[in-house]
C-alpha positions as CSV (number, residue, x, y, z in Angstrom):
1,M,130.5,136.1,-85.3
2,T,128.5,133.4,-84.5
3,F,129.6,131.4,-81.1
4,S,128.3,127.5,-82.0
5,C,127.7,125.2,-79.9
6,A,129.7,122.3,-81.6
7,R,132.4,124.7,-81.1
8,W,131.6,125.1,-77.1
9,R,131.0,120.9,-76.6
10,S,135.0,120.8,-78.6
11,T,136.7,123.4,-76.0
12,V,135.4,122.4,-72.7
13,P,137.8,119.3,-72.6
14,Y,140.5,121.7,-73.3
15,V,139.6,124.4,-70.9
16,N,138.9,121.2,-68.0
17,A,142.4,120.4,-68.0
18,V,144.3,123.4,-68.5
19,V,142.5,124.3,-64.8
20,V,143.6,121.1,-63.6
21,L,146.6,121.6,-64.7
22,A,146.7,124.9,-62.3
23,A,145.1,123.5,-60.3
24,S,147.5,120.3,-59.3
25,L,150.8,123.3,-60.5
26,V,149.3,125.3,-57.4
27,G,149.5,122.2,-54.4
28,C,152.8,121.5,-56.6
29,V,153.9,125.3,-55.2
30,S,152.4,124.8,-52.0
31,F,154.9,121.8,-51.1
32,G,157.8,123.1,-52.8
33,P,160.3,121.0,-54.9
34,L,160.9,117.8,-54.5
35,S,164.2,115.6,-54.3
36,P,164.8,111.7,-53.8
37,I,165.6,110.2,-50.1
38,A,167.8,107.5,-50.1
39,V,166.1,104.3,-48.0
40,S,168.3,101.8,-46.3
41,D,166.3,100.2,-43.7
42,V,161.9,100.2,-44.5
43,K,162.0,100.6,-40.5
44,S,162.2,104.5,-41.1
45,L,158.8,104.6,-43.5
46,A,157.0,102.5,-40.1
47,G,153.8,104.7,-38.9
48,S,150.6,105.6,-40.8
49,W,150.8,107.4,-43.7
50,K,147.3,109.4,-45.9
51,G,147.4,110.4,-49.6
52,V,145.3,110.4,-52.5
53,V,145.9,107.1,-55.3
54,Y,144.4,107.9,-58.8
55,G,143.4,105.8,-61.3
56,Y,142.5,102.9,-58.8
57,G,138.8,101.0,-59.7
58,G,138.0,103.6,-62.8
59,A,138.1,106.5,-60.1
60,S,139.5,109.8,-60.5
61,R,140.7,110.3,-56.8
62,T,140.2,107.9,-54.1
63,D,141.5,108.5,-50.5
64,V,144.2,106.0,-49.0
65,D,145.4,105.2,-45.2
66,M,148.5,103.1,-45.8
67,T,150.1,101.5,-42.2
68,I,153.6,100.0,-42.6
69,R,155.3,98.2,-40.1
70,E,159.0,97.6,-38.8
71,D,159.0,94.3,-41.3
72,G,158.0,96.6,-44.7
73,S,154.6,94.9,-44.2
74,Y,151.5,97.2,-45.1
75,L,147.0,97.8,-45.0
76,V,146.0,99.3,-46.4
77,A,142.5,100.8,-47.2
78,A,140.6,103.0,-49.6
79,R,137.9,104.8,-49.5
80,Q,136.1,104.9,-52.1
81,G,131.7,106.1,-52.6
82,I,130.5,102.7,-52.0
83,G,133.2,101.4,-48.9
84,T,136.2,100.9,-48.5
85,S,138.7,98.4,-50.3
86,H,141.5,97.0,-48.3
87,G,144.5,95.2,-49.0
88,E,148.1,94.3,-48.0
89,G,151.4,93.7,-48.7
90,K,155.2,94.3,-48.1
91,I,157.3,96.4,-48.8
92,L,161.4,95.9,-49.7
93,I,164.1,97.3,-50.2
94,S,166.4,96.0,-53.8
95,E,169.3,97.9,-54.7
96,G,168.7,101.2,-53.4
97,R,164.7,101.0,-54.9
98,L,161.8,101.0,-52.7
99,I,159.4,98.0,-53.7
100,I,156.3,97.0,-53.3
101,E,154.1,93.3,-53.3
102,G,150.3,93.9,-53.2
103,Q,148.1,91.7,-52.6
104,R,146.6,93.3,-57.0
105,G,150.3,94.3,-58.3
106,E,153.6,95.6,-58.3
107,G,155.0,98.3,-58.5
108,V,158.1,101.0,-57.0
109,A,158.2,104.2,-54.8
110,T,160.7,106.7,-53.8
111,L,160.2,108.7,-51.3
112,M,160.7,112.4,-51.2
113,S,161.0,116.3,-49.2
114,N,161.2,119.4,-49.6
115,P,163.9,122.0,-48.6
116,A,161.0,122.3,-45.2
117,G,162.2,118.6,-44.5
118,Q,158.2,117.5,-45.4
119,R,158.1,113.7,-46.5
120,V,155.9,112.4,-49.1
121,M,156.1,109.2,-51.1
122,L,155.5,109.0,-54.9
123,I,154.0,105.1,-55.6
124,E,153.3,103.8,-59.3
125,M,151.7,100.5,-59.8
126,T,151.1,97.8,-61.8
127,L,148.2,96.2,-61.1
128,F,147.8,92.2,-62.1
129,D,144.7,93.2,-64.7
130,N,147.6,95.7,-66.4
131,S,146.1,98.7,-65.5
132,H,148.0,101.4,-63.3
133,L,147.4,103.9,-60.4
134,S,150.2,106.3,-59.1
135,A,149.7,107.6,-55.5
136,R,151.5,109.9,-53.5
137,L,151.0,109.7,-49.5
138,W,152.1,111.9,-46.6
139,P,153.3,110.8,-42.9
140,S,149.9,110.9,-40.5
141,P,150.7,111.9,-37.0
């Protein structure tokens, strides 16, 4: 049996996808199963959050810091290879949902918790150029 380079190249993307999927599942397992937390006041979100944004500026992963004030206004800094990008906006509660209104787009957030009480904020946004991003943020001490 001859192993063809063309066949090998066509399988590499699938192997990479399986490795990425397995690695992401290991990350989920370490945090545990998540349950949504109802947020009735944006003050409960106030503080520093750190995490990762996927799909921002064409990057597959961008580290991000977010500071949320008690009034729901926020500042965000995304660290990229060429520097840091800054933004700001406001988080509102509408019909029990966390709505994000930012300089570059709008979206929704969901506050989640694992059985140990660790919180994570999941964010899905559509930017004004119709691109999409998602983020996972954790409270930062």
